[in-house]
N, C-alpha and C positions, 0 to 999 in steps of 0.2 A: 370287498372290490373284485371288480368282474374280472373272470381270466379269460385271456384272451390266447387261442391257439392255433397257431400257423404253421402244420406241419409240412414237412417237405413231400412233394408228390412226384413220382414219376409219369409222365405223361403219354400216350399213346401216339405214336405218329405218323400211323397207317390208318386211313381211314374206308370205311364201307365201298365197296364199288356204287359209283352212281349218286354218290352224296359229294356234298360241297368239302372240298379239301384245303378251305381256307385256313390255314393253323392261328391265323392273327386273329380270328372271331370265333375260336374252336378249341382253345386252348384247354379246356375241360368242360365236357361235356357226357353227354347219354345219361347213362344211370351211375349214381354214386351210391357205396355200401359205408357204413360204418359198422363194426365190430365189437365196441366200447361205449354204447349208451348217447352215440350223438358225437360225443368230443371229437374223434377225427374220421375223416373221411377220405376213401381212395375210389378210384374211377374202376368199373367193373365193365370193359367196352368189347373184351374178345369175341370175336365171330369166327374163327377159325382160318385157318389158311391165310395168315397175316393180314385179316381183315379187322374190321373196328367200328363199332358203334358210337363211337367217341363225338360223334359229329351231327347226332341224331335228334330232332327234338322230339323230346317224349312228352306225350299229351295225358297218358292215363297208365295206370299201374293196377295189377290186382295177383295177390299173394293167393296160395292154395292153402286154405286153414287146416288141412288134415297133412299136406307134405310140404313143407315151409321151403321146399327146396324149388320149389316150380313156381315160378313166376311169368307173368305177362305182362310185356307193355305195348302201348298203341302208340303210332309215332304220327308224326304231321305229314311228311310224304313216303312212309318207306314201310308203311301196312305193321302188321303185329309180329314182335320178336319173342322167345319164349326161352327159359332157362331151365334146365332141370338140376342145376347143383349151385344154386343159390347164388346166381350171377357170375359164377367163374365164366361161363361159356355163354353166349347166346345164337340160337338158330332163327332163320326168318320162317315165318310159317304162311302155308298157301293160304291166304285171306285174300279176297278180290279187292276190296279196298284200299288204297295207298292212306288214306287220313284216318284216323283212327281214335276220336275223340274221347270214347268211354267203353267200361268193359265193366262187368260182372260174373261171378262166380257161383254157382249153386253150392252154397257150404255143407250139404247134405249128400252131394253125389259131385264131386269136384270134374267127373266127365262133364258135365254141363256148363257149358260158356256161351256168354252172350257179350255182343262187341257192337258198337254203333259207327259208321263210317261214311263215307262219300265214294261212291261208284256212280262215275261218268255223270259227275256234277250233282246227283241226287241222294239226299241224307236217306239210309237206310239202318234198319237192326237186321243183324243175322245172328243164328243159333245152333252151337255144336253140340252134339251129343257125345264125341268121339275125342274130348281134350283138343279140338281144332283141328283134327285132321280132315274132317268134313264140315261143310258150314251148308246153311239152307236159310234163304230171306225170312223174317216173320214181319216185316214192317217197312214199308217205304212211304216217304214224301209224294205226294201229287206231281210237284215240278220240281225243276232244277232250284238251287238257291239256299231253302233252307235246309238246315243239317241236324244232326241228333248229338247236341252238346252235352248232354249227362244220362247216366243211366245207374242203376242200384236197384240190387234184390232184396225183398224183404227175407230175413234169416230166418224167422221162425215160420213164415208159409211162402216156401220158394217159390211159388208157383204165382206169386205178386211181384212185379216189377214195375217201377216208374218210369218214365222217360222227360228229358225236357227240350225243346228245340232253340234254334239261335232267334227265333222268333217270340219268343215266350211262352210258347203251348206247352203244357203240362198233359201227360196220359197216362194211359195205367194200364197193364193186362193183368186178369187174376187167373189166365189158365196157361202161364208159360211163354206167352206171344202168340197163341193162336187166335186170339182177336184183343181189340183195345178199346178202350173208349177216353172222350174228352174230360180232364179234371178242373184244368182253370186255365185262362190267358193270362199271363203275367207281363208286367211292363217291361221285358228286357229278355235277353238271355238267359236260360237256365243253364248255369254250369257248374252246378254242384246239387247233388241228393242226398240228405243225410238222416237216417232212421235213429229213435230214440236209442237208448241202450238196453231198455227193458219194456217200453211200450211198443210193440211195431206197429200201431196205431197212427203213432205221431212222428209225422214225416218232416223234414225244413228242407227247402228249396232255395239255395243261393241264385239270387237275379244280380248279374253282373253288374258290379259298379253302381248298383242302385242299394237293393235290401235283400229281406228274408220272408218268405212265405211259409205260413206254419198251417200244417191239418193235425188235429187231432181225434178224427173220427175216419181215418184210410182215406182222406180225399173228398170226403163227401161236401165238407166245408174247408175254405183257404182263408187266414187272416194274414195282413200285412204287420210282420214285428217293427218294422222299420220307425213304425210313432212310436215305439217305445225306447227307442237307442237315446232320446233326449236324458233318460234317466242317469246314464252314463257321462251325460255332457259332450255328448259329440253328435255330428251331422255330416258322416260322410260315406263315401258308396261302398258298398262290400266286394272283397274280392276273393274271401274265401271263407268257409265254414267247417267246423268238426265237433262232431258232438262227443262227449266224453264215455268211452266206452264202460265204465263201472259206475256211475253217476246217472240215473234218469233225470231229465229234465236240465243236465248240464250243457252248456252250447256255448262255442267260442266262435267268434265272428271276427276275420282278419278285414281289415280297411285300407283305405287309401291312406291311413296315416294312423296306426296305431292297432291295437285288439282289444275286445269287449268282452265280456263273461256274462253270462246269465245262468243261474242257478234253479230258474224257476219256468224251466223251459221259452223263455224268451218273453216273458213278462215284464222283466225289470234288468238292468243291466248295470256294469260297472267295468270301469276301464281299467285294462292290465297294466301294471308297473313295467314295460318293456323299455329295453333302452332308448332313448331321446333321439338319437340321432337315425335309428331305423324307422322312426315316425317320418321322416321324408321320403319314403316309399311306400307301393302297397305292398302288404302283406299277402302271398300271392299261396302260401301252403301253412297249413298247422296241422300238428298232428300229437294225439297225448298216448301216453302208455298204455297199454291194456291192462297192465296188473297193478301200475303205478301211477293213479292221477296227477300225482305232484310232477312229473315230468312232462313239460309241455317242449314243443320244437316248432319254431316258424322261421319262415323264410321273407328276407326281403332284399330286392337288388342283388347284390351279388355275395352275399351272405348269410349263414345259416345261424340262429341263435336257440341255445338250448338251458333250460331250466330244470333242475330239479326237487325246490322247494316252492313249486305252484306260483313261479311268477315273481318272485322276488329279488333274484339273482340270474344273470345269463352268463355265461362261457358262449364264445363267438367263433366261427371258420369260416375263413374268405376263401371263397371261388374265383378261379384265374381262368374267369372267362367273362364275355360280355352277357351270357345268357342266365336263367334264372330259374330258380327251383320252381316247379309247377306245380308239384306231386310229392309228399315225404310220406311212408308208410313205415310203421311198426310190422316186425317179425311178430305174426301172431301168438305164435308158439315159443319164439326165444326176444323176449323186445327189448335184449340187449343189442339186438342188431336192427339196424334199421335202414331202407333203402329211400334212393331220392332221384328225381327225374329231372332231369335239365331241358331246357328249351329257349331258345331266342322269341324276345319280343319286339314289337315295332317301336 
């Protein structure tokens, strides 16, 4: 029997200055935290002096792998916020763009931080070498309109980063952002970039509501994995991807109606046995426990689904909001703790 948990939550009533205070559409939002392996969640929205981030749209999140109390979130209209105490309180950072789509943290030196955003209608990438105290621009789009929708860093070769745009361009730097080169033109917005757990030359690119591209040679060649979805008996657009952090070659894809899994780098797929009612909605976020691959968490509509047996059974958690969870992250040093970011969708 599927376990259903609907805990009572005390919700913040004061919203961050400058943000919408429409409580009817923001009953629960911003950042959520679970301290019990994803069974229960609570809002973590304190921004000091009676302010709250509960109404913010969270577009991106990164956790410091050396100090898991430090977390950065990128928002749709309010720039970057940082916590140094595990989300108990948040502080707004001095970052030029207000819309922050993606961020990446150097795992060998957490002083170094990258973030993509929109500044005066122009898509840009910035780099900080002092934990976000100061930023320098390292990439800009040539004209207004196109934005940098994804960004990720090679954890074994930290000078290498990949980025993707709303127009489908994938590009790469091998020197920490000093120079860039084009890799591939995808057929849609590149919204997620995932590295294989042990083969850093293997990178996956999620193409919004379309498919997945894969490189096995660090971007020299890319191939479309959507043609292999038929092995799972599905033909649906991709909304999220997640590489298993423990098993090389294992990848999950959240679809417009379900989740599929590959154990061979995307060459073939099988449909995951998720709860049928959730298949009516896009799966916008997936996360796999970095110490236990049998724990999988995903979000669909206003609910979070948690499995501890590899996807055979699921417990559920309902969100009291019109927003959706767009990002889920396990604490890398203590995976009993998870964080999620809520945003509104049109």
